[in-house]
C-alpha positions in Angstrom: 50.6 105.3 88.5 48.5 108.5 88.2 48.5 108.9 91.9 48.8 112.5 91.7 52.8 112.7 92.6 53.9 114.7 89.4 51.2 117.1 90.2 52.4 117.4 94.0 55.8 117.8 92.9 55.1 120.8 90.6 53.1 122.3 93.5 56.2 122.0 95.7 58.0 123.9 93.2 55.4 126.6 92.8 55.5 127.0 96.6 59.3 127.2 96.7 59.3 129.7 93.8 56.7 132.1 95.8 59.1 132.1 98.9 61.7 135.0 99.2 65.1 134.2 98.9 68.5 136.4 98.9 71.6 135.2 97.2 75.1 136.7 97.3 73.9 139.7 99.5 71.2 140.7 97.3 67.7 141.9 98.8 65.1 139.1 98.9 63.0 140.8 96.3 66.0 141.1 93.7 67.1 137.3 94.1 66.0 134.7 91.2 66.3 131.3 92.4 67.6 128.4 90.0 66.0 125.0 90.3 67.2 121.6 88.8 64.6 119.4 87.5 65.0 115.8 86.8 62.7 113.5 84.6 63.5 109.7 83.9 64.0 110.1 80.1 63.8 113.1 77.5 60.2 112.0 76.6 58.9 112.7 80.1 61.0 115.8 80.2 59.1 117.3 77.2 55.8 116.6 78.9 56.9 117.7 82.4 58.5 121.1 81.3 55.6 122.9 79.7 53.6 122.1 82.9 56.3 123.5 85.3 56.5 126.7 82.9 52.8 127.2 83.1 52.9 126.8 86.9 55.8 128.7 87.9 54.9 131.6 85.3 58.6 132.5 85.2 59.4 133.2 88.7 62.2 131.1 88.8 64.9 129.7 86.5 64.0 125.8 85.8 66.8 123.8 84.1 65.3 120.3 83.2 67.5 117.2 82.5 67.8 113.5 82.9 70.2 111.7 85.0 72.4 110.6 81.9 72.2 113.8 80.4 73.1 115.5 83.7 76.1 113.4 84.1 77.3 114.1 80.5 76.8 117.8 80.7 78.9 117.9 84.0 81.7 115.9 82.8 81.9 118.0 79.6 81.7 121.2 81.7 84.1 120.4 84.2 86.4 118.5 82.0 89.5 120.3 82.9 88.9 118.9 86.9 88.5 115.4 85.3 92.0 115.9 83.3 93.7 116.8 86.3 92.5 114.0 88.4 93.6 111.5 85.7 96.6 113.2 84.6 95.7 113.3 80.7 96.6 115.2 77.9 94.3 118.2 77.2 91.7 117.3 74.3 88.0 117.9 74.1 86.1 114.9 74.6 83.7 113.2 72.2 81.0 110.9 73.3 80.4 107.5 71.7 77.1 106.4 70.6 76.3 102.9 71.4 76.6 101.5 67.9 80.1 103.2 67.6 80.9 101.8 71.1 80.1 98.3 70.0 82.1 98.2 66.9 85.3 99.8 68.4 85.1 97.5 71.3 84.7 94.6 69.2 88.1 95.7 67.2 89.7 96.4 70.5 88.9 93.0 72.3 89.8 90.8 69.1 92.4 89.0 71.4 90.0 88.4 74.1 89.3 84.8 75.4 86.1 84.5 73.7 86.1 80.6 73.9 86.2 80.8 77.7 83.3 83.2 77.7 81.3 80.9 75.5 82.2 78.0 77.7 80.4 80.1 80.6 77.4 80.8 78.2 77.5 79.9 74.3 76.7 83.1 72.5 78.4 85.0 69.6 81.4 87.3 70.5 79.3 90.4 69.2 76.7 89.6 72.0 79.5 89.1 74.7 80.8 92.5 73.8 77.4 94.0 74.2 77.1 92.2 77.5 80.7 93.2 78.9 80.0 97.0 77.9 76.4 96.7 79.7 78.3 95.7 83.0 80.5 98.8 82.7 77.6 101.0 82.7 75.8 99.0 85.3 78.7 99.2 87.6 79.1 103.1 86.8 75.3 103.5 87.9 75.8 101.7 90.9 78.9 103.4 92.0 81.0 100.4 91.8 84.7 100.4 90.8 85.9 98.2 88.3 88.4 96.8 90.6 85.7 95.6 92.8 83.9 93.9 89.9 85.8 90.4 90.0 84.4 89.6 93.4 80.8 90.5 92.5 81.0 88.7 89.3 82.4 85.6 90.9 79.8 85.6 93.8 76.7 86.6 91.5 77.6 84.0 88.9 78.5 81.1 91.5 75.8 78.9 89.9 77.8 79.1 86.4 81.0 78.1 88.1 82.6 81.4 87.0 86.0 81.4 88.3 88.0 84.6 89.6 90.4 84.2 86.7 87.6 84.8 84.3 86.0 87.5 86.2 89.5 89.3 86.7 90.0 88.9 82.9 86.6 90.6 82.1 87.5 93.5 84.6 90.9 93.9 83.0 89.2 94.0 79.6 86.9 96.9 80.7 89.9 98.7 82.4 91.9 98.6 79.3 88.8 99.5 77.1 88.3 102.6 79.6 91.8 103.7 79.3 92.1 103.4 75.5 89.0 105.7 75.2 90.1 108.2 77.7 93.5 108.5 75.7 91.9 109.0 72.5 89.3 111.5 74.1 86.3 109.2 73.8 83.6 108.9 76.2 80.7 106.2 76.6 77.6 106.6 78.8 79.3 104.0 81.2 82.6 105.8 81.4 81.5 109.4 81.6 79.0 108.3 84.6 81.9 106.5 86.4 84.1 109.7 86.0 81.4 111.9 87.4 80.5 109.8 90.5 84.2 108.9 91.0 86.2 112.1 90.4 83.7 115.2 90.2 81.0 114.5 92.8 83.3 113.9 95.7 85.2 117.0 94.8 84.5 119.8 97.5 85.2 122.5 94.7 82.8 121.1 92.4 80.0 120.6 95.0 80.4 124.2 95.9 79.5 125.2 92.3 76.9 122.9 92.3 75.1 124.6 95.2 75.9 128.0 93.7 74.3 127.2 90.5 71.1 125.4 91.7 69.3 126.4 94.9 66.9 123.4 94.9 66.4 120.0 93.3 63.3 118.3 92.1 63.2 114.9 90.7 60.2 112.9 89.3 59.9 109.2 89.5 63.2 108.4 91.2 62.3 104.8 91.7 63.6 104.5 88.0 67.0 106.4 88.7 70.5 104.7 89.4 72.1 104.5 92.8 74.5 107.3 92.2 71.8 110.1 91.7 71.0 109.5 95.4 74.5 110.5 96.4 73.9 113.4 94.1 70.6 114.4 95.7 72.2 114.3 99.3 74.7 116.9 98.4 71.7 119.5 98.6 70.1 118.1 101.3 73.3 117.8 103.6 73.7 121.6 102.9 70.1 122.5 103.9 68.8 123.0 100.3 65.4 122.1 99.3 65.0 118.6 97.4 61.7 117.3 96.6 61.3 113.7 95.1 58.5 111.6 93.8 58.8 107.9 94.5 56.3 105.1 93.1 56.6 102.0 95.2 54.7 99.9 92.6 57.1 101.6 89.8 60.6 100.3 89.4 60.0 100.3 85.6 64.0 100.5 85.0 64.8 97.7 87.7 67.3 95.5 85.9 68.3 98.2 83.4 70.4 100.2 85.9 68.0 101.6 88.4 68.1 101.0 92.0 64.7 101.8 93.5 65.6 100.2 97.0 68.7 102.6 97.4 66.7 105.7 96.0 63.8 104.7 98.7 66.3 105.6 101.4 65.9 109.3 100.7 62.9 109.0 103.0 65.1 108.7 105.8 66.3 112.3 105.5 63.2 113.9 104.0 59.6 114.6 105.2 57.4 111.7 103.8 54.1 112.8 102.0 51.8 110.0 101.1 49.2 110.5 98.4 45.9 108.8 98.4 44.2 110.3 95.4 41.7 107.9 94.0 41.6 108.2 90.3 38.4 106.4 89.8 38.4 107.0 86.1 40.7 104.1 85.7 40.2 100.3 85.9 43.0 100.1 88.4 41.1 101.8 91.1 38.4 99.7 90.7 39.5 96.2 89.8 43.3 96.4 89.7 43.8 94.7 93.3 41.2 92.0 92.5 43.0 91.1 89.3 46.5 90.9 90.9 45.2 88.9 93.8 43.7 86.5 91.1 46.8 86.1 89.0 49.0 85.7 92.3 46.6 82.7 93.4 45.4 84.6 96.4 41.9 84.4 95.2 40.1 81.7 93.1 37.3 83.7 91.6 37.4 86.8 89.6 34.6 89.2 90.5 34.7 91.2 87.3 35.9 89.3 84.4 37.8 90.9 81.5 37.0 90.3 78.0 39.0 88.0 76.0 39.6 87.6 72.5 40.9 84.1 71.7 42.0 82.2 68.5 43.9 79.0 67.7 46.9 80.5 65.8 48.7 83.9 66.3 47.9 84.9 62.6 44.2 84.7 63.3 44.5 86.6 66.5 46.4 89.6 64.7 43.7 89.7 62.1 40.9 89.6 64.5 42.5 92.1 66.7 42.8 94.3 64.0 39.1 93.8 62.7 37.9 94.5 66.2 39.8 98.0 66.2 38.3 99.0 62.8 34.6 98.0 63.9 35.2 100.1 67.0 36.4 102.9 64.9 34.0 102.8 62.2 30.9 102.5 64.6 32.1 105.3 66.6 32.6 103.5 69.7 36.0 104.8 70.0 38.7 107.1 68.5 42.2 106.0 67.0 44.0 107.9 69.6 42.0 106.3 72.2 43.1 102.7 71.6 46.5 101.2 72.6 47.6 97.5 71.6 50.4 96.5 74.1 52.5 93.4 74.3 55.6 92.3 76.7 57.2 91.6 73.3 55.8 93.2 70.3 57.6 91.7 67.6 58.4 93.0 63.9 55.4 90.5 62.5 53.0 91.9 64.8 53.6 95.5 64.2 53.9 94.9 60.6 50.6 92.9 60.2 48.7 95.5 62.5 49.9 98.5 60.6 49.1 96.7 57.3 45.6 96.0 58.1 44.6 99.4 59.7 46.3 101.6 57.5 44.6 99.9 54.5 41.4 101.1 56.2 42.6 104.5 56.8 43.3 104.0 60.2 46.7 105.8 61.4 48.8 103.8 63.6 51.8 105.0 65.8 54.5 102.5 66.6 55.8 103.8 70.0 59.7 103.7 70.1 59.8 101.1 67.3 63.6 100.6 67.1 64.5 98.5 63.8 67.8 98.5 62.4 68.5 101.3 59.8 69.1 98.5 57.1 65.4 97.3 57.3 64.6 100.5 55.4 64.7 100.5 51.5 65.8 103.8 51.4 68.8 103.3 53.6 69.9 100.3 51.7 69.9 102.1 48.3 71.7 105.0 49.7 74.5 102.3 51.2 74.4 100.6 47.7 75.2 104.0 46.2 78.1 104.6 48.3 79.6 101.3 46.9 79.5 102.9 43.5 81.2 106.2 44.7 84.1 104.9 46.5 86.4 102.5 45.0 87.3 98.9 46.7 83.7 98.3 47.8 82.8 96.0 44.9 82.4 92.9 47.2 79.7 94.7 49.2 77.1 95.0 46.2 75.5 92.8 43.9 72.8 93.0 41.0 69.8 92.6 43.3 70.9 95.5 45.6 71.4 97.6 42.1 68.1 96.7 41.1 66.6 97.9 44.4 68.6 100.9 44.4 67.1 101.9 40.7 63.6 101.6 42.1 63.8 103.4 45.2 66.2 106.5 44.1 64.5 107.1 40.6 61.3 109.0 41.3 59.1 111.2 39.4 60.0 114.9 39.8 57.2 116.9 38.4 55.2 118.0 41.4 51.7 117.1 39.8 52.9 113.5 39.5 54.6 113.3 43.1 52.5 110.3 43.8 53.3 108.4 40.4 55.1 105.4 40.1 58.8 105.2 40.0 60.3 105.9 36.9 62.2 102.7 36.9 60.0 100.0 37.7 61.1 96.6 39.2 61.2 94.8 35.7 63.1 97.4 34.1 65.4 97.6 37.1 66.1 94.1 36.8 67.1 94.3 33.2 69.4 97.2 33.9 70.9 95.3 36.8 71.6 92.4 34.9 73.0 94.0 31.7 74.3 97.4 32.6 76.0 96.6 36.1 79.5 95.6 35.7 80.6 93.7 39.1 84.5 94.3 40.0 86.1 93.9 43.5 87.6 97.1 43.2 85.7 99.5 40.6 82.2 98.2 40.0 80.3 100.4 37.8 77.2 101.1 35.8 77.6 101.0 32.1 76.0 103.1 29.5 72.3 102.2 28.8 73.2 101.1 25.2 75.0 98.2 26.7 71.9 96.6 26.8 70.8 95.1 23.5 67.3 96.1 23.6 67.7 99.2 25.6 64.9 100.8 23.2 62.2 98.7 25.0 63.0 100.4 28.3 61.2 103.6 27.5 61.8 107.1 27.7 61.1 107.4 31.6 63.5 104.6 32.5 66.3 105.6 30.2 66.1 109.1 31.3 66.1 108.2 35.0 69.0 105.9 34.4 71.0 108.3 32.5 70.5 110.9 35.4 71.8 108.6 37.8 74.8 107.7 35.9 75.6 111.4 35.3 75.2 112.0 39.0 77.7 109.2 39.8 80.2 110.6 37.4 80.0 114.1 39.1 80.8 112.7 42.5 84.0 110.8 41.3 85.5 113.8 39.6 87.8 114.2 42.4 89.5 111.2 41.7 93.1 111.5 39.9 95.9 109.4 38.9 98.1 110.5 42.1 94.9 110.0 44.4 92.7 107.3 42.9 90.0 107.7 45.4 87.6 110.4 46.8 88.8 112.3 49.9 85.4 113.8 50.3 83.4 112.8 53.5 80.8 110.1 52.6 78.4 112.4 54.9 78.6 114.8 52.2 77.8 112.2 49.5 74.9 111.1 51.4 73.5 114.5 51.7 73.7 115.2 48.1 72.3 112.1 47.2 69.3 112.8 49.5 69.0 116.4 48.0 69.1 114.9 44.4 67.0 111.7 44.6 64.6 112.2 47.8 64.3 115.8 48.8 62.1 116.7 45.8 59.4 114.5 46.8 56.8 114.3 49.7 58.4 111.9 52.3 56.3 110.5 55.0 57.2 111.1 58.9 58.8 107.6 59.0 60.8 108.3 56.0 62.1 111.6 57.3 62.9 110.1 60.7 65.0 107.3 59.2 66.8 109.7 57.0 67.7 111.9 59.8 68.7 108.8 61.9 71.0 107.7 59.0 72.8 111.2 58.9 73.2 111.5 62.7 74.7 108.0 62.5 77.3 108.9 59.7 78.1 112.2 61.0 78.9 110.7 64.4 80.9 107.9 62.8 83.2 110.1 60.8 83.4 112.4 63.8 85.1 109.4 65.4 86.9 108.4 62.5 88.5 112.0 62.3 89.5 111.7 66.0 91.2 108.3 65.6 93.3 109.7 62.6 94.5 112.4 64.5 95.7 110.2 67.4 96.7 107.3 65.4 99.9 106.9 63.4 98.3 104.2 61.3 94.7 104.3 60.0 92.8 102.7 57.1 92.1 104.6 54.1 88.7 106.2 53.6 87.2 103.6 51.3 87.9 101.0 53.8 86.3 102.9 56.5 83.3 103.6 54.2 83.4 99.8 53.9 83.2 99.3 57.7 80.4 101.7 58.0 78.4 99.8 55.4 78.9 96.5 56.9 78.0 98.0 60.5 74.6 99.1 59.2 74.0 95.9 57.3 74.8 93.8 60.2 71.4 95.0 61.7 73.0 97.1 64.2 70.4 99.3 66.2 71.6 103.1 66.2 70.6 105.7 68.6 67.2 107.4 68.0 67.4 110.7 66.0 66.9 114.0 67.9 64.2 114.9 68.1 62.3 111.9 68.2 58.9 113.6 68.4 59.3 117.4 68.2 55.9 118.0 70.1 56.6 115.6 73.0 53.1 114.1 72.2 52.0 111.0 70.1 50.3 111.3 67.2 46.5 111.2 67.1 46.6 107.3 66.2 46.2 103.7 67.5 49.2 103.2 69.5 51.4 100.0 69.3 53.9 99.5 72.1 55.7 97.1 74.3 54.7 97.2 78.0 58.0 98.8 78.9 57.8 101.4 76.3 54.3 102.2 77.1 54.8 102.5 81.1 57.9 104.6 80.5 55.9 107.0 78.0 53.2 107.4 80.7 50.3 107.0 78.2 46.6 106.7 79.3 43.8 105.3 77.0 40.4 104.4 77.2 40.9 101.0 75.6 43.6 98.4 76.0 44.3 95.5 73.7 46.9 93.1 75.7 48.4 91.3 72.9 49.7 87.8 73.5 48.0 87.6 76.8 48.9 84.1 77.3 52.8 84.4 76.4 55.5 83.5 79.0 57.0 86.9 78.2 54.8 88.3 80.9 56.9 86.4 83.7 58.8 89.2 85.5 56.5 91.9 84.2 57.8 91.6 80.8 61.0 93.2 82.0 64.4 93.1 80.4 67.2 92.3 82.8 70.7 93.1 81.9 73.4 90.6 82.7 74.9 91.5 85.9 72.1 93.8 86.8 71.3 92.1 90.2 74.8 92.3 91.6 75.5 95.8 90.5 72.7 97.0 92.9 74.1 99.1 95.8 72.7 97.0 98.8 73.3 93.7 96.8 73.7 90.9 99.7 76.7 89.3 98.0 75.0 86.0 97.4 73.5 84.7 94.0 69.7 84.6 93.7 68.0 81.6 94.9 65.1 79.9 92.6 62.8 81.2 95.3 64.0 84.7 95.2 64.0 84.9 91.5 60.4 83.6 91.6 59.4 86.2 94.2 61.2 89.0 92.2 59.3 88.1 89.0 56.0 87.9 90.7 56.4 91.3 92.3 57.5 92.7 88.6 54.5 91.3 87.2 52.4 92.7 90.0 53.8 96.3 89.4 53.2 95.7 85.7 49.4 94.8 86.2 48.6 97.5 88.4 50.4 100.2 86.3 48.8 99.1 83.0 45.4 98.8 84.6 46.0 102.4 86.2 46.6 103.6 82.5 43.3 102.5 81.2 39.9 104.1 81.8 37.1 101.7 80.1 38.0 98.4 78.6 40.7 95.6 78.4 41.0 92.9 75.8 43.1 89.9 76.5 44.1 89.0 73.2 45.1 85.4 73.3 46.3 82.5 70.8 46.3 79.0 71.9 49.5 78.7 69.7 52.6 81.1 69.5 54.6 82.3 66.6 56.8 79.2 67.1 53.7 76.8 67.1 54.3 76.2 71.1 51.4 76.2 73.2 51.2 79.1 75.5 51.6 78.8 79.3 52.4 82.3 80.5 51.2 83.6 84.0 48.3 85.5 82.8 46.6 82.2 81.3 44.4 82.0 84.4 43.2 85.5 83.7 42.4 84.4 80.0 40.3 81.5 81.2 38.6 83.3 83.6 37.5 86.0 81.1 34.4 86.6 79.1 35.2 85.5 75.4 34.5 88.0 73.0 32.2 86.7 70.3 32.9 87.6 66.9 29.6 88.8 65.1 30.5 87.4 61.4 31.6 83.8 63.1 28.5 83.8 64.9 26.2 84.5 62.2 28.1 81.9 60.0 27.5 79.4 62.9 23.6 80.2 63.0 23.5 79.6 59.2 25.0 76.1 59.5 22.8 75.3 62.5 19.8 76.3 60.4 21.1 74.2 57.3 21.8 71.2 59.4 19.6 70.8 62.3 21.3 67.7 63.2 24.7 69.1 63.6 25.7 70.5 67.3 27.9 73.5 67.0 30.4 73.8 69.9 
C-alpha cells in the first residue's frame, strides 16, 4: 500500500539492534542478537534483505525466510522429534514438488469414488485431485486436523447437498495419502505444515530451542500470512521477546489462498498499535483513490477526475491499439519501458503473446512477470522430450513424424561462433523430408535410419546431411550401454538431458527465457528421479526405467505446471522493460510504475478483486462461523476485495491510468464487469491516426456525418 509500514518495520529492527543485550551470562557488549525476519514470498524477501543489511550495518544476525520456507526448514531440522511423535522408521524426508505430488496422488487415488465427486461438481478427476490436495494445505494453514474436516466440509458445502458420507470419504482419502507419504519419507507443503503446527510448535522443548536461536521476530505484511503463523509469533510474545509486525488493513492479497487476515489482525490485542498516516502524494491513490472506489461502489454518481479510456469493439483491436499507444509513448520520449505496466485480472496467453510480439518487433523489451506456462509449450523442451523417446526403448507410441521434424529444426543449429545467429542447419522443409523418409516408427524401438534411406538425399545439401549424421551418431553413443542381457539403458535420464543440452544447445547464445525454461526442466527432472529412486528403495515392485521415462514425458506433455526454477530472478529486480502481469502477481511483487494500462477493464474477472479462491478456503479460516456463505455475504466479500484491489493499484501508479476496454471479450460475449461504469465515465483516448482518417473522410464527403 506504500504507507511506509515496511520502512517502519526496518526502523524498529534498527532500534532493537542498538539496544544492548546479554545472553547466556555474557556481558552486554559481547552479546550478538539474532532476529528472524519474515517476508510474504521469496521475491519480497530478496528486496527486503538488502535494505535491512544496509540499515543494521551488521550489528545483529538477521535470518530471513518466508512462512512456508520456515515450516519446511524447521521440520527438516527437527525431523527426529517428528519421527518420535509419529513412531515412524528413520529415513531422511524428501519434499515433493507440486507436479510430482499431483501425479503420485492421482495414482494413489485410482479407486476413489470419482463419480460421486463429479455428481457434486462435474469436473475431471485430475482437477478433483488438485482440489482435494489444496484442501489438505488449507487445513494445515488454518491449524485444522483432518479428523475435523468432514464437519467443516459438510457445513460449508451445505448448498451443494454434500452429505457426511462423502465428506468423510474425502477426509479419509487425505489421511491415507498423508500416511502413505510419511511411510515413504515424502513430504508435501500441506503435510509438512501440518506436522509443524501439530507436533513441533506445541512441544516445550522445541519452543525453548526457538527462543534460544532467535531473540526477536519481525514479519512484514502479515495480512497475507496463514493462521498458524500467529500461533508461532505468540511464542515470542508470551515469553516477553520482541515482535514487530506490519499489517495492511486494505491488503489481504492472499485471502482465499491460505491467508487468514482476520485472525492475524488479532495480534493487535497483545501488541502496541502504531498507525501510519504517511501520505504518498506522488501516487494517484492518494489523490483520487477513494473517489474512484466510491464511484465504483455506487456511493457517488459523478467522477470528479475521470480516467482515460482506450476503447475498441473487439479484443484483437484492443491489444493492437494498446501496444501502439505504448510504442508511441516510448518513441516520443513520454515514458521509458520500465515505467509502464500492463495489468489485468486474467492476462491470458493470447494477450501476453500478442503484446510481446508487437512490442519486441519495435525493439521494446517486455518482462512477463511470473509467466507460468507448461514446460511443453516451449519448442526446446518438446524437442528434448522427443529425443528421449529415441534413446530409451518402449516409447515408440509417444513419438510421431511431426515431433521428429520439430526436433531436427530445434536441435541442429550452426555451431560456428561467427554464424551463431544463422538459421538452423536443418530447415523445416528438409526436416519434414527426413522425418518422412528416415524415421522408422515402432512401438518398442523407433529409430532414425541412415540419410541414404532417402532416395534423393543428395538434395538435402551438405549442412543438413552433416547435422543429421551428427544427431544420429550422438544417439548411437547414448545407446552403447544396451546389451543382450540388459536391453535398455540404466543411465538416469537427467544425464541424457544434460548431455543433449551440452551437445545441441549450450554452444549457442540462449536468451534469458530459454535458459530459464531449461533450468526449470532440469530441476523438474532431477526431482522426479529423486522421488523415483526413493520409491524404488521402499517398494518391492516398481516399473522399469523406460516406463518411468514414458510417465515423465506424458506428465510434461499433459501441460502440468511445474515449480518455478530457483533463482527465478537472481537480482531480485525486474528487467528494464514494459511489465505484463496479472493484478495478483503485480500486487504480490509490490511494483510501482508511472503509467498503468488496465487491460480488459470491462471484464467480469474484476469481480472479487480478480482474486482466486481455492475450493474450501472460506471454511478453513480459523474464525469461520460454521455456516455457508449467503449470497449477500459473497457479494459483500467481492466488493471488499475489489475495493482493496483498486486502492492498492492506484497507490502503485504515480501519473496515468489507461482503462483498456473492448466491447466484446475473447469469446465474443459482451463485457459486463464491475468497472464498466468507470469505463463509461472516463475520457476516451482519441487515436491520432483514426482521427486524421475521419477528418479526411469529412473533407471528401461534406454531407457525411461522422459519429
